[in-house]
TILOTI-101940 format. One record per residue (C-alpha): x, y, z; residue in three letters. Coordinates in steps of 0.25 Angstrom, whole numbers, plus 2048, in hexadecimal, padded with zeros to 3 digits. Layout:
XYZALA ...
***
This chain:
6FC126E0FMET 700133E16SER 6FA137E23GLU 6F5145E25GLU 6FD14AE31ILE 6FB158E38VAL 70715CE3FSER 706161E4EGLU 70A16FE49LEU 6FE16FE3FMET 6F516AE49ARG 6F8174E53ALA 6F717FE48HIS 6E917AE44VAL 6E4179E53TYR 6E9188E55ARG 6E218DE49LEU 6D5185E4CALA 6D518BE5ASER 6D5199E54THR 6CA195E4AGLY 6D3194E3EGLN 6D7189E34ARG 6E5186E2EVAL 6E018CE20ASP 6DB199E27GLY 6CC196E27ARG 6C4198E33ARG 6BE18BE3ALEU 6B018EE34ASP 6B5192E26GLU 6B3188E1BPRO 6BE186E10ARG 6BC18DE03LYS 6B5185DF9LEU 6B7186DEASER 6B017DDE0VAL 6B417CDD1ALA 6AB173DC9ARG 6AE16DDBBMET 6BC16FDBEPHE 6C1163DB5VAL 6BC164DA7LYS 6BE155DA4THR 6B6150DAFALA 6A614EDAFGLU 6A6156DBCGLY 6B115DDC5SER 6B3167DD0ALA 6BF16DDD7ARG 6BD171DE6VAL 6C6179DEFGLN 6C2178DFDLEU 6CC181E04GLY 6D917CDFFASN 6D416EDFCTHR 6D216CDEDASP 6CA161DE7VAL 6C815DDD8LEU 6BC154DD5VAL 6BA14EDC7GLY 6AE145DC3ILE 6AE13CDB7LYS 6A3133DB2MET 6A3126DABSER 69911BDA7VAL 69B10EDAEGLY 694103DB5GLU 68C105DC2PRO 68F0FDDCFTYR 6870F0DD0PRO 6800F5DDDASP 67C102DD7THR 6790FFDC8PRO 67010BDC6ASN 679116DCBTHR 68611DDC6GLY 69311BDCDVAL 69B126DD5LEU 6AA124DD8SER 6B112FDE0THR 6C012FDE2SER 6CA139DE9VAL 6D813BDE6GLU 6E1141DF1LEU 6ED145DE9ILE 6FA148DEFPRO 6FB156DEAMET 6EF15ADF2ALA 6F5157E00SER 702152E06PRO 6FA147E0DTHR 6F4141E00PHE 6FC136DF9GLU 6FC130DEBALA 6F7122DE9GLY 6EA11BDEBPRO 6DE122DF2PRO 6E0125E01ARG 6D5121E0APRO 6D1130E0DASP 6D0132DFDALA 6C7125DFDILE 6BF12BE09GLU 6BD138E03LEU 6B8132DF6ALA 6AE12ADFDARG 6A9136E05VAL 6A713EDF9VAL 6A1133DF1ASP 697130DFCARG 69313EDFDGLY 69013FDEFILE 688131DEFARG 681134DFCGLU 67C142DF8SER 67713CDEBLYS 67C148DE4MET 67F13EDD8VAL 673136DD3ASN 67A129DD1MET 66E123DCAGLU 66E12DDBFLYS 67D128DBCLEU 67711BDB8CYS 67711ADA8ILE 67210BDA7THR 66F104DB4PRO 6790F8DB7LYS 6810FCDABGLU 68610ADAALYS 687116DB3VAL 68F123DB5TRP 69B122DBEILE 69F130DC4LEU 6AD130DC9PHE 6B013BDD3ILE 6BF13EDD4ASP 6C3147DDFILE 6D214CDDFHIS 6D7154DEBVAL 6E015EDE5LEU 6E4165DF2ASP 6E0161E00PHE 6DE16BE0CASP 6D3164E13GLY 6C4161E12ASN 6C5157E07LEU 6B7151E09PHE 6B015EE07ASP 6B9162DFBALA 6B8155DF4CYS 6A9155DF6SER 6A7163DF1TYR 6AF160DE5ALA 6A8152DE2ALA 69A159DE3VAL 69E165DDASER 6A415BDD0ALA 698153DCFLEU 68F15FDCEALA 697163DC1SER 697155DBBTHR 692153DADARG 692146DA5SER 69A148D98ARG 695140D8BPRO 69F137D86SER 6A813CD7BPRO 6A2132D71ARG 693136D75ARG 698145D74SER 69D143D66ARG 68F13CD62ARG 687148D68ARG 690152D60ARG 68E14AD53ALA 67F149D55ARG 67E158D58ALA 68615BD4CSER 67E152D43ALA 671158D49THR 676166D46THR 67A162D38SER 66C15DD35ARG 665169D3ASER 66E172D32ARG 66916BD25TRP 65B168D28SER 651172D22THR 64516FD2BGLY 637170D26PRO 635179D1ASER 62C185D1BALA 
***
């Protein structure tokens, strides 16, 4: 795993800027990063968002599937949050298994969602002890320029706010067939005679 090392020259530069009330990216010390949120960014996901916080760029996709509940929470759905720190996002990120900081970032975002109760996990229960909805929150850091905890949290919350369950393709075909049959019948029925 690579280590983030700040050179003495960069450290001196940052201290010099801070003493004049500036940051490396040109912002004042009290000036927040610019925030941009685009919801429904990935059309194949049940929910998604892309957040740019300054130059940090994060994409979140949410997929839903039906599965079994955990034995200790048989009447609630399942939430699974993961973070990918891909090498193209920063020279300090490496390919391979999740780094400890990626795992910690996923835990913090997951806990924020759970503790705030923004998702009613009991409503994700289909059949107690047998079938629940599983929400997969996949966070991908596309470009890292600091403040990942906020950027990932904003993106996850925005993606959740845009999440809609999609009917299975088979169920969709049945609904279209029923609608078509109903339309055909109503076209040929004469109704009560006058």
